[in-house]
GUKOL-63075 format. One record per residue (C-alpha): residue in three letters; x, y, z. Coordinates in steps of 0.1 Angstrom, whole numbers. Example, Ala and Ser with C-alpha at 12.3 -4.5 7.8 and 13.67 -1.06 7.14 Angstrom:
2
> r	east	north	up
> ala	123	-45	78
> ser	137	-11	71
END
This chain:
273
> r	east	north	up
> ile	-1	-3	-1
> thr	16	33	-10
> pro	12	63	12
> asp	-18	84	-8
> phe	-36	54	-1
> glu	-71	66	3
> phe	-92	50	30
> ser	-126	45	45
> ala	-150	32	71
> ser	-159	0	50
> met	-123	-4	39
> ile	-115	1	73
> gly	-139	-27	85
> arg	-132	-53	59
> tyr	-89	-54	71
> leu	-105	-56	103
> glu	-129	-85	97
> cys	-101	-106	78
> pro	-66	-86	63
> lys	-69	-115	32
> lys	-105	-104	21
> phe	-89	-66	20
> tyr	-62	-75	6
> tyr	-86	-95	-26
> ser	-109	-73	-24
> arg	-91	-38	-20
> leu	-57	-43	-29
> leu	-66	-70	-62
> his	-99	-57	-67
> leu	-117	-86	-74
> glu	-153	-81	-73
> asp	-174	-97	-45
> lys	-202	-113	-57
> glu	-235	-97	-56
> asn	-262	-106	-37
> ile	-298	-95	-28
> asn	-292	-78	1
> leu	-264	-60	-15
> ile	-290	-54	-44
> ile	-319	-46	-18
> gly	-296	-22	0
> ser	-288	0	-25
> ile	-326	3	-40
> glu	-334	12	-2
> his	-306	34	3
> glu	-317	55	-34
> ile	-352	59	-29
> met	-345	71	6
> gln	-321	102	-13
> gly	-346	107	-34
> ile	-376	111	-13
> tyr	-351	138	13
> ser	-333	152	-24
> gly	-350	189	-21
> ile	-377	188	5
> gln	-390	215	17
> glu	-424	206	34
> ser	-426	184	67
> ile	-451	161	55
> phe	-443	137	29
> asn	-462	139	-2
> glu	-474	102	-12
> ala	-473	107	-48
> arg	-440	121	-49
> val	-432	93	-25
> thr	-446	66	-50
> glu	-431	82	-81
> val	-397	84	-60
> ile	-401	38	-59
> asp	-412	37	-94
> thr	-382	57	-108
> val	-356	35	-91
> trp	-369	6	-93
> glu	-367	4	-123
> arg	-334	9	-127
> tyr	-331	-24	-105
> arg	-357	-47	-127
> asp	-327	-66	-143
> arg	-310	-74	-112
> phe	-343	-99	-100
> asp	-344	-135	-114
> asn	-377	-139	-124
> glu	-409	-112	-120
> val	-422	-134	-85
> asp	-394	-128	-69
> glu	-393	-93	-75
> gly	-425	-85	-68
> ile	-421	-103	-38
> trp	-392	-79	-25
> arg	-409	-46	-44
> asp	-436	-54	-14
> tyr	-408	-56	12
> val	-390	-27	5
> ile	-426	-2	-1
> gly	-440	-17	34
> arg	-398	-5	50
> ile	-400	28	34
> lys	-440	32	44
> asp	-428	22	82
> tyr	-401	43	80
> ile	-422	73	74
> glu	-450	63	95
> ser	-423	65	125
> phe	-393	87	114
> gly	-403	104	80
> his	-411	138	95
> ile	-381	162	88
> arg	-370	179	116
> gly	-341	202	105
> asn	-341	235	92
> gln	-319	220	64
> val	-317	185	48
> ile	-287	172	32
> thr	-282	137	14
> glu	-254	118	-5
> glu	-226	144	15
> ala	-196	131	-3
> phe	-164	141	16
> lys	-127	133	12
> phe	-107	151	40
> thr	-69	145	62
> leu	-75	128	91
> asp	-46	144	113
> asn	-30	155	87
> lys	-18	119	78
> tyr	-48	99	62
> val	-69	106	36
> phe	-104	91	38
> thr	-131	88	15
> gly	-172	85	16
> arg	-206	97	12
> ile	-231	103	40
> asp	-261	95	39
> arg	-279	129	55
> ile	-271	152	76
> asp	-301	171	94
> ile	-289	207	102
> arg	-314	223	133
> asp	-305	251	155
> glu	-307	231	186
> gly	-277	207	168
> asp	-269	189	137
> glu	-278	150	133
> ile	-256	130	113
> ile	-279	101	99
> asp	-272	62	80
> tyr	-295	41	66
> lys	-290	6	72
> lys	-309	-23	56
> gly	-313	-46	89
> gly	-290	-55	122
> ser	-301	-60	154
> gly	-279	-38	177
> lys	-289	-4	196
> his	-272	24	214
> gln	-242	4	234
> ala	-236	-27	212
> leu	-231	1	182
> ile	-211	23	205
> asn	-189	-11	211
> lys	-183	-20	175
> phe	-151	10	175
> lys	-150	14	213
> lys	-141	-20	223
> asp	-143	-43	193
> asp	-122	-30	165
> lys	-152	-39	136
> asp	-171	-8	127
> tyr	-154	27	128
> gln	-181	44	103
> leu	-196	70	126
> pro	-162	82	137
> ile	-151	90	105
> tyr	-179	105	94
> tyr	-179	126	124
> tyr	-144	145	119
> ala	-156	144	85
> val	-185	167	91
> lys	-165	183	116
> glu	-133	187	91
> leu	-151	199	58
> leu	-187	210	71
> gly	-172	231	101
> met	-204	219	122
> asn	-202	198	154
> pro	-225	175	157
> thr	-247	167	185
> ser	-257	128	179
> phe	-254	103	149
> ser	-287	81	142
> tyr	-286	44	128
> ile	-323	44	110
> ile	-325	5	104
> leu	-352	-3	78
> asp	-358	-41	91
> phe	-348	-39	129
> asn	-339	-76	140
> asn	-356	-94	108
> lys	-389	-85	121
> arg	-398	-58	97
> ile	-398	-32	120
> cys	-382	0	116
> glu	-357	11	144
> lys	-342	47	149
> val	-308	45	174
> gln	-300	83	183
> ile	-269	83	200
> pro	-262	117	214
> ile	-219	135	214
> lys	-214	156	241
> pro	-189	182	239
> gly	-158	180	255
> asn	-151	155	283
> glu	-187	157	300
> glu	-199	126	319
> ile	-215	98	299
> asn	-232	63	301
> thr	-235	33	279
> lys	-256	50	252
> thr	-240	85	247
> leu	-202	98	233
> asn	-186	128	242
> ala	-155	144	225
> glu	-128	128	242
> val	-144	92	237
> leu	-142	101	200
> arg	-104	114	204
> glu	-98	85	214
> thr	-112	67	190
> lys	-96	87	168
> asn	-62	76	180
> lys	-71	39	170
> leu	-82	47	143
> leu	-48	60	130
> arg	-25	30	147
> ile	-49	9	121
> cys	-38	32	93
> asp	-5	30	107
> glu	-8	-10	112
> met	-19	-11	78
> leu	6	8	54
> gly	30	-13	77
> lys	55	-31	57
> arg	47	-68	50
> ile	57	-100	28
> ser	19	-110	28
> phe	-17	-98	41
> glu	-29	-134	62
> arg	-62	-146	70
> gly	-77	-129	104
> glu	-77	-149	132
> lys	-111	-140	139
> ala	-122	-147	103
> glu	-156	-163	99
> cys	-151	-177	68
> arg	-182	-205	68
> asn	-211	-197	78
> arg	-222	-225	104
> tyr	-244	-246	78
> gly	-214	-254	59
> gly	-213	-230	31
> tyr	-195	-207	20
> asp	-197	-173	39
> cys	-165	-153	24
> glu	-166	-150	-15
> phe	-136	-155	-15
> leu	-126	-185	1
> pro	-123	-211	-28
> ile	-92	-187	-38
> cys	-79	-183	-5
> asn	-75	-221	4
> lys	-50	-225	-29
> ser	-26	-192	-23
END
């Protein structure tokens, strides 16, 4: 890896999951196998972006939402094996979007920014790139929002992904991107989980971010914790750019699922290399 390498939250996550998987996908650029979850996740993200883009009113217009769904869906129709599967997944997506609108869809911000691309240098050392799903700008504090197709963790589990477990650094990366590029001081980070715990209900997990080193609990963060997390992130980048002969399979990598099938799409070539 060269010193001008550009990092991202997903790239860091892939490396922490398994360095060899990172090597195949991000350095050799071998394509991940497209699966239905990735397709549906992309559709849901595009629909959410579409219904918020340029929106002014605080109540959703049903006709507008339907138009956005139809437009996005048309771009993905050829990704499905047959019309039956397409119909089942379309009903699923429409149900998730409508559940979100009914539960959390009201506009709370003075301004809504969608699909905000970023590129910044963390601590004048490493370049990070990415795209933030949504930022709600409000007088009482700005909120970073990320859409997830599914998930089961709430506040403590999501915080521990970077605070304790070294699995996912998306939240701190997005936090520093917003601070560096937009000059904001986000007061919360929210995950919109469209299918929470596989129960087909939408859940919003909002994690408050307090300034300085104010007292926090298991459901909140403060600036001091995020500074400590930034230092951990920099050490991970140091490790990734360090001299090495090869990228080895991660000690905790889950190569196969519990039923004996392939969990990692690179397992066939990994076993031979």
